[in-house]
C-alpha positions in Angstrom: 15.2 -13.5 19.0 14.8 -12.6 22.7 14.8 -8.9 21.8 12.0 -9.5 19.2 9.9 -11.5 21.7 10.4 -8.8 24.3 9.4 -6.1 21.8 6.2 -8.0 20.9 5.4 -8.3 24.6 5.9 -4.5 25.2 3.7 -3.6 22.1 1.1 -5.9 23.5 1.1 -4.4 26.8 1.0 -0.9 25.4 -2.1 -1.7 23.4 -3.8 -3.2 26.5 -2.9 -0.1 28.5 -4.1 2.2 25.7 -7.3 0.3 25.6 -7.8 0.4 29.3 -7.4 4.1 29.4 -9.6 4.8 26.5 -12.4 2.6 28.1 -11.9 4.4 31.4 -12.1 7.7 29.8 -15.3 6.9 28.2 -16.9 5.4 31.4 -15.9 8.7 33.3 -16.6 11.4 30.6 -18.7 9.9 27.9 -17.8 10.6 24.2 -17.9 14.4 24.4 -14.2 14.9 24.7 -13.3 12.1 22.2 -11.8 12.9 18.7 -13.8 11.1 15.9 -11.0 8.6 15.4 -10.9 7.8 19.1 -14.7 7.1 18.9 -14.2 4.7 16.1 -11.0 3.2 17.7 -12.9 2.4 20.8 -15.6 0.6 18.9 -13.2 -1.5 16.9 -11.7 -2.7 20.2 -14.7 -5.2 20.5 -14.3 -6.7 17.0 -10.4 -6.7 16.8 -9.3 -7.7 20.3 -5.4 -8.1 19.7 -4.3 -5.5 17.4 -3.7 -1.7 17.3 -6.6 -0.2 15.6 -5.7 3.4 15.7 -4.4 3.4 12.2 -7.3 1.4 10.9 -9.7 4.0 12.4 -7.9 6.8 10.6 -7.9 4.9 7.3 -11.7 4.3 7.6 -12.4 7.9 8.2 -10.2 9.0 5.2 -11.9 6.5 3.0 -15.6 7.2 4.0 -15.2 10.9 5.1 -16.9 10.9 8.4 -17.9 8.6 11.3 -21.4 8.4 9.9 -20.1 7.7 6.5 -18.2 4.6 7.9 -21.4 3.4 9.5 -23.4 4.0 6.4 -21.0 2.4 3.9 -22.2 -0.7 2.2 -21.2 -4.0 3.8 -19.6 -5.5 0.6 -17.5 -2.2 0.3 -16.3 -2.5 4.0 -15.3 -6.1 3.4 -13.9 -6.0 -0.1 -12.4 -2.4 -0.3 -11.5 -1.7 3.4 -10.5 -5.3 4.0 -12.6 -5.7 7.2 -13.8 -9.0 8.6 -17.3 -10.2 8.6 -17.3 -9.7 12.4 -16.1 -6.1 12.2 -18.4 -5.3 9.3 -21.4 -6.6 11.4 -20.4 -4.6 14.4 -20.2 -1.4 12.3 -23.5 -2.0 10.7 -25.1 -2.8 14.1 -24.6 0.8 15.4 -27.0 2.7 13.2 -29.4 -0.1 13.4 -29.2 -0.2 17.2 -29.2 3.7 17.5 -32.4 3.7 15.4 -34.0 0.9 17.5 -33.1 2.8 20.8 -34.4 6.1 19.6 -37.7 4.7 18.5 -38.2 2.6 21.6 -37.2 5.7 23.8 -39.5 8.0 21.8 -42.6 5.7 22.6 -41.5 5.1 26.2 -40.6 8.7 27.5 -42.0 11.2 25.0 -45.6 12.2 24.9 -46.5 12.0 21.1 -49.3 14.5 21.8 -49.0 16.9 18.7 -48.6 16.5 15.1 -45.2 18.0 15.2 -44.0 15.6 17.8 -45.3 12.8 15.8 -43.6 14.1 12.8 -40.3 14.3 14.5 -40.7 10.7 15.8 -41.4 9.5 12.2 -38.3 11.3 10.9 -36.4 9.3 13.4 -38.1 6.0 12.1 -37.0 6.6 8.5 -33.4 7.4 9.3 -31.1 5.4 7.1 -33.9 4.1 4.9 -32.6 3.7 1.3 -36.1 2.7 -0.2 -39.5 4.3 0.0 -41.4 2.7 2.7 -44.9 3.2 3.9 -45.8 2.5 7.6 -48.9 3.1 9.9 -48.8 4.3 13.4 -51.8 2.8 15.1 -53.4 4.8 17.7 -55.5 3.5 20.7 -58.8 5.0 21.8 -57.0 7.4 23.9 -54.7 8.6 21.1 -51.8 6.8 22.5 -49.5 5.6 19.6 -48.0 2.2 19.3 -44.9 1.0 17.4 -45.0 1.6 13.6 -45.9 -1.3 11.3 -44.4 -1.4 7.8 -47.1 -2.0 5.2 -45.1 -1.7 1.9 -41.5 -1.3 0.7 -40.5 -0.2 -2.7 -37.5 1.2 -4.7 -35.3 4.2 -3.8 -38.0 6.5 -5.5 -41.3 4.7 -5.4 -43.5 2.6 -3.3 -46.7 0.9 -4.4 -49.3 0.5 -1.6 -51.7 -2.4 -1.7 -55.0 -1.4 -0.2 -55.8 -4.9 1.0 -52.5 -5.2 2.9 -53.0 -1.8 4.4 -56.6 -2.7 5.6 -55.2 -6.0 7.1 -52.5 -4.4 9.0 -54.8 -1.6 10.4 -57.4 -4.0 11.5 -54.9 -6.6 12.9 -53.3 -3.7 15.0 -56.7 -3.2 16.7 -56.4 0.5 16.0 -59.0 3.0 16.9 -57.6 5.4 14.4 -54.2 5.5 12.7 -51.6 7.7 11.0 -50.0 6.9 7.7 -46.5 7.9 6.7 -44.0 7.3 3.9 -40.5 8.7 3.0 -39.1 10.5 -0.1 -35.7 10.1 -1.2 -33.7 13.4 -0.9 -34.7 16.5 1.0 -38.1 17.3 -0.5 -41.1 16.4 1.8 -43.7 18.1 -0.4 -46.5 15.7 -1.1 -47.1 14.8 -4.8 -50.6 14.8 -6.4 -50.4 11.1 -6.3 -49.8 11.3 -2.4 -52.7 13.5 -2.0 -54.9 11.5 -4.1 -54.0 8.4 -2.1 -54.8 10.2 1.0 -58.3 11.1 -0.1 -58.9 7.5 -1.1 -57.5 6.0 2.0 -59.4 8.4 4.2 -62.8 7.7 2.6 -62.3 3.9 2.6 -61.4 3.8 6.4 -64.2 6.4 7.2 -66.6 3.6 6.0 -64.8 1.2 8.3 -65.1 3.4 11.2 -61.3 3.8 11.7 -60.3 7.3 11.0 -57.1 8.1 9.1 -55.8 11.0 11.3 -52.9 12.2 9.1 -50.6 11.2 6.2 -47.0 12.3 6.6 -44.4 12.6 4.0 -41.0 12.4 5.5 -37.6 13.5 3.7 -34.5 13.6 6.0 -35.3 15.6 9.0 -38.2 17.4 7.4 -41.9 16.4 7.0 -45.2 17.6 5.5 -48.6 16.7 6.5 -51.1 15.9 3.7 -54.2 16.8 5.4 -53.0 20.4 5.4 -52.5 20.3 1.6 -55.9 18.6 0.8 -58.0 21.8 0.8 -55.9 23.4 -2.1 -55.6 20.0 -3.9 -59.5 19.4 -3.9 -60.1 22.9 -5.1 
């Protein structure tokens, strides 16, 4: 019995020292030199404080194929099939959500969104991880400074109905001098459909009468985007 108790204490000490070394390595060097399983292991320390999580990290990577695959897995699958606790699932799902919030906040804080390409790249970040078509506005102040995006409609994975009354209310409530519209497409094709171009014309005309110009309508797909205004000339003719 004493040998078993001593063995358990030694294992606990080894785990504690391993965790301490891994945290210290991260604080000194960041994650650049970490293998993928070590990154996941380090994160799991904070959800599972008294267990060796190295093998669990390997199991999750084998099951979901990659680090991003683990973070993108459905919560029910992580709990039911991978056997993770609610606390561990919440931590894993927090990472992409927190990363997205950080990128968007930092984009508005430190990057000058002073070109259509920069705005397009920022909007690509906004739609990361979105599993449904969503329409947002990016309100612009009188000096063209953008403010945080506002969601005006959410739909299914392959369509999103836009309510003009809701759109008008959101633009006016945001006190926008002008605004940019954006929505995402599933897959990798950011080419605007005829319906997208027709809606762009309608929205541009309505808000021109209100004195709040629509400056551009972006279609986002993954890391790519298209600008509807560039396609309108061909569509009209």
